[in-house]
Structure formats: C-alpha cells, structure tokens
C-alpha positions as CSV (number, residue, x, y, z in Angstrom):
1,M,0.2,0.1,0.0
2,K,1.5,3.4,-1.0
3,T,1.5,6.2,1.6
4,A,0.5,9.9,0.7
5,L,0.7,13.1,2.4
6,V,-1.1,16.0,1.7
7,T,-0.1,19.5,3.0
8,G,-3.3,21.9,4.0
9,G,-5.1,18.5,3.9
10,T,-8.0,18.8,6.8
11,R,-9.8,21.3,4.8
12,G,-11.1,22.7,1.5
13,I,-9.1,21.3,-1.7
14,G,-6.8,19.7,0.6
15,A,-9.4,17.6,2.3
16,A,-11.1,16.4,-0.7
17,I,-7.5,15.1,-2.0
18,A,-6.9,13.3,1.2
19,M,-10.1,11.5,1.2
20,A,-10.1,10.7,-2.4
21,L,-6.3,9.3,-2.0
22,K,-7.8,7.2,0.8
23,E,-11.0,5.9,-1.1
24,A,-8.4,4.7,-3.7
25,G,-6.6,2.6,-1.2
26,Y,-3.7,5.0,-0.1
27,Q,-2.3,5.5,3.3
28,V,-3.2,9.0,4.0
29,A,-1.3,11.5,6.3
30,A,-3.0,15.2,6.3
31,N,-0.6,18.1,7.6
32,Y,-2.2,21.2,8.9
33,A,-0.8,24.5,10.7
34,G,-3.2,25.8,13.0
35,N,-6.9,25.0,13.2
36,D,-6.8,22.1,15.9
37,E,-10.5,22.0,15.9
38,A,-11.0,21.5,12.4
39,A,-8.3,18.7,12.2
40,A,-9.6,16.8,15.0
41,R,-13.2,16.8,13.3
42,F,-11.5,15.6,10.0
43,T,-9.6,12.7,11.6
44,E,-12.7,11.8,13.6
45,E,-14.8,11.8,10.5
46,T,-12.5,10.2,7.8
47,G,-10.0,8.2,10.1
48,I,-7.3,10.1,8.2
49,A,-4.5,11.0,10.7
50,S,-3.6,14.6,11.0
51,Y,-0.1,16.2,11.6
52,K,0.6,19.7,13.0
53,W,3.4,21.7,11.7
54,S,3.9,25.1,10.1
55,I,5.6,24.0,6.2
56,A,7.1,27.4,6.3
57,D,9.8,25.8,8.6
58,Y,12.2,23.6,7.1
59,D,13.4,21.9,10.6
60,A,9.4,21.6,11.7
61,C,9.1,19.7,8.0
62,T,11.8,17.3,8.8
63,D,10.5,16.4,12.1
64,G,6.8,16.2,10.8
65,V,7.7,13.9,7.8
66,G,9.7,12.0,10.3
67,R,6.8,11.4,12.3
68,V,4.6,10.5,9.4
69,E,7.0,7.9,8.0
70,A,7.4,6.4,11.1
71,D,3.8,5.9,11.4
72,L,2.9,5.0,8.0
73,G,6.1,4.2,6.0
74,P,7.9,6.2,3.4
75,V,6.0,9.0,1.6
76,D,5.2,7.8,-1.9
77,V,3.0,10.7,-2.9
78,L,3.5,14.2,-1.9
79,V,0.8,16.9,-2.3
80,N,1.7,20.1,-2.0
81,N,-1.6,21.9,-1.3
82,A,-1.0,24.3,1.6
83,G,-1.2,27.9,0.9
84,I,-2.4,31.3,2.3
85,T,-3.1,34.5,1.1
86,R,-2.5,38.1,2.3
87,D,-4.2,40.3,-0.4
88,V,-3.6,43.7,-0.9
89,M,-2.8,46.1,-3.8
90,F,1.1,46.3,-4.3
91,H,1.9,49.7,-3.2
92,K,0.1,48.8,0.2
93,M,1.9,45.7,0.5
94,T,4.2,45.2,3.5
95,P,7.4,43.0,3.4
96,E,5.7,40.9,6.2
97,D,2.6,40.5,3.3
98,W,5.0,39.3,0.9
99,R,7.4,37.1,3.0
100,A,4.5,35.4,4.7
101,V,2.8,34.2,1.6
102,V,6.3,33.0,-0.3
103,D,7.4,31.4,3.0
104,V,4.2,29.2,2.8
105,N,2.9,28.6,-0.9
106,L,6.8,28.8,-2.4
107,N,9.2,28.0,0.3
108,G,6.9,25.7,1.7
109,V,7.2,23.5,-1.7
110,F,11.0,23.5,-1.2
111,N,10.9,22.6,2.3
112,M,8.2,19.5,2.1
113,T,9.8,18.0,-1.5
114,H,13.1,18.3,0.2
115,Q,12.2,15.9,2.8
116,V,11.0,13.0,0.5
117,F,12.6,13.4,-3.0
118,A,15.7,11.7,-2.1
119,G,14.0,8.7,-0.6
120,M,11.6,8.7,-4.1
121,R,14.6,8.8,-6.1
122,S,16.6,5.7,-4.5
123,R,13.4,3.8,-4.4
124,K,12.8,4.6,-8.2
125,F,9.1,5.4,-7.5
126,G,7.8,8.8,-6.4
127,R,4.6,11.2,-7.1
128,I,5.0,14.9,-6.4
129,I,2.0,17.0,-7.2
130,S,1.8,20.8,-6.2
131,I,-1.6,22.8,-6.2
132,S,-0.8,26.1,-7.9
133,S,-3.4,28.5,-9.2
134,I,-5.2,30.0,-12.3
135,N,-3.7,33.1,-10.8
136,G,0.0,31.8,-11.0
137,Q,-0.9,31.6,-14.9
138,K,-2.4,34.9,-15.5
139,G,-1.8,37.0,-12.6
140,Q,-4.3,38.8,-10.4
141,M,-4.6,42.4,-9.2
142,G,-4.1,42.5,-5.5
143,Q,-2.1,39.3,-5.7
144,T,1.2,40.0,-6.6
145,N,2.6,38.0,-3.9
146,Y,0.4,34.8,-4.2
147,S,0.5,35.4,-8.1
148,A,4.5,35.1,-7.7
149,A,4.3,32.3,-5.4
150,K,2.1,30.0,-7.4
151,A,4.0,30.7,-10.6
152,G,7.0,29.8,-8.7
153,E,5.4,26.4,-8.4
154,I,5.2,25.7,-11.9
155,G,8.9,26.3,-12.7
156,F,10.1,24.4,-9.6
157,T,7.6,21.6,-11.1
158,K,9.2,22.0,-14.6
159,A,13.1,21.9,-13.3
160,L,12.6,19.1,-10.6
161,A,10.9,16.9,-13.1
162,Q,13.7,16.7,-15.3
163,E,15.9,15.3,-12.5
164,G,13.1,12.7,-11.1
165,A,12.2,11.7,-14.5
166,R,14.7,8.7,-14.9
167,F,14.0,7.5,-11.3
168,N,10.4,7.1,-12.0
169,V,9.5,10.3,-9.8
170,T,7.1,12.4,-11.4
171,V,6.5,16.1,-10.6
172,N,3.5,17.7,-11.7
173,A,1.1,20.8,-10.8
174,V,-2.9,21.5,-10.9
175,C,-3.8,24.9,-11.2
176,P,-7.4,24.9,-10.1
177,G,-9.8,27.9,-11.0
178,Y,-12.2,29.1,-8.5
179,I,-13.5,26.3,-6.6
180,A,-16.6,26.2,-4.3
181,T,-14.8,26.2,-0.8
182,D,-15.7,27.9,2.1
183,M,-13.6,30.7,1.5
184,V,-15.1,31.4,-2.0
185,M,-18.3,30.8,-0.9
186,A,-18.2,33.3,1.6
187,V,-17.8,36.3,-0.8
188,P,-20.9,38.5,-1.3
189,E,-23.1,36.7,-3.8
190,V,-22.8,39.8,-6.3
191,V,-19.1,39.0,-6.4
192,R,-19.4,35.3,-6.7
193,E,-21.5,35.9,-9.5
194,K,-19.1,38.2,-11.3
195,I,-16.7,35.5,-10.9
196,I,-19.1,32.5,-12.5
197,S,-19.8,35.1,-15.3
198,Q,-16.1,34.6,-16.5
199,I,-16.3,31.0,-16.3
200,P,-17.5,29.6,-19.8
201,V,-18.7,26.3,-18.3
202,G,-21.0,28.7,-16.2
203,R,-20.4,27.4,-12.5
204,L,-17.8,27.3,-9.9
205,G,-15.8,24.3,-9.5
206,E,-15.9,20.9,-7.1
207,A,-13.0,20.3,-4.7
208,S,-13.8,16.8,-5.7
209,E,-12.7,17.8,-9.3
210,I,-9.6,18.8,-8.1
211,A,-8.9,15.7,-6.1
212,R,-9.7,13.1,-9.4
213,S,-7.0,15.3,-11.2
214,V,-4.5,14.5,-8.4
215,L,-5.7,11.0,-8.4
216,F,-4.8,10.3,-11.9
217,L,-1.4,12.5,-11.4
218,A,-0.5,10.0,-8.6
219,S,-1.4,6.8,-10.5
220,D,0.6,4.4,-12.4
221,D,-1.1,5.6,-15.3
222,A,0.0,8.6,-15.2
223,G,4.0,7.5,-15.3
224,F,4.4,9.2,-18.7
225,V,3.5,12.8,-17.4
226,T,6.0,14.8,-15.9
227,G,6.7,18.3,-15.8
228,S,3.2,18.8,-16.4
229,T,0.6,21.6,-15.6
230,L,-2.9,20.7,-15.3
231,T,-5.4,23.5,-15.7
232,V,-8.7,22.7,-14.4
233,N,-10.6,26.0,-14.3
234,G,-13.4,25.7,-16.8
235,G,-12.1,27.2,-19.5
236,Q,-11.5,30.5,-17.7
237,Y,-7.8,30.9,-18.7
238,F,-5.8,28.9,-21.4
239,I,-2.4,28.4,-21.7
C-alpha cells in the first residue's frame, strides 16, 4: 500500500484530495498548520491521521515528515496543497505580507519536497503534485505575492521533473480555477456571480474535481506525465 501526504489536508481542496486518496487505497496523512478543531473533526470523520506543523519551517518539516514516515512508512506521493493569501494592492503591500505568502506557498514546497525526494529517487518511485493556481498562470490584481509564489511552483515543477524522470519520480502541478470552497462561498453573492460570469462552463469548480485530477497524476497510469501543468478552471483561462 502506497503512502500519501497532503499538506493543508484537513480542509477545503486538501481535505477532498486526502479523502479521495484514501478511498483509492492509499495510506494518507494530512498536514495542517493551525486549526486544531477542524483537524480533530476531520480525523474523527475520515479516519485520516492529521499532523500539525508549519511548512514554512524547514526543521518542522523534517520532524513532521519523520513522524509520518515512522507511523505509515516512506512517503510515495506528496501533494503540496497548503497555501495562504495576504491580498492587498502592491503599493500597500508590506514586506511581511510578501514574506508570509512566499514562505508558505513557495518555500513550503521546497521544504516539503526536499524531505521526500531523495527517498523517492532511491526507491525508483515517487509522485510530487503541487497545487498551484489560475492566478499563478495569468496573474491577479491585489495578489502580487500569491501570483508570484504560485507561478514559482510551476517553475519548480518543470525543473524538478527533469531531475526525477529517470528515477520514475514524476513532478506535476495542478492549477485550479475558482472552486466552491468555504472561502469562495463566503464572498458576497454579487462578487461570486461576477466570477462565475467569467467561467465558460458557467459554474464554480468542485473540490472533488481537483481531487480526481490529483488521483490521476498520482497513479501508475500517469507514469509518462511529468513536468506538466494540469489546468482545471472551467475554461476561464487557457495556456
């Protein structure tokens, strides 16, 4: 049985990914950063173990992945899903706004992947899947920090894929569009309707649709897919 680790895995898209992987037969660990109540509820409802640490802290990642591997065995599939936003127009953005987003959304991908890549390489199997964003592809006003970090994930994916390929370690990215998560559903209806009007399929995406994309990339069937960016946005943006 393969082991999968999902960062930011107890809520939203991450929770959907973790549950889909479990249903597909993986042993799954879900990392989270701060919401103990949500993590406890998630673990109670799904039976998926949750582990708390900040992916922005390299040493915490070393310790956290060590705990996961002690409990479940070596990580075969890493899903870099955790992310934060600190949205503000650039002329008002503080260095703290910039660093917080880059530290989690981009440095966190390095911090986590660095823990598992050598092991995957030596075992001749691995799947690294990073959840980027439509706004890492096209940019978004008020999200200079977030768009830069998410674009960085795509560059990271393309480069590392070339290093992992001959060891059967694939590295891919998924770029969701606007998904019906709690965060999106909490915006005013008029704003939500404006977003939907820009999506050709005429609706928000579902977290389960992102999860199914990850399931494919994690599977043996995707062994010839690496360095790719899978765009899942209802036709809102083509690249």
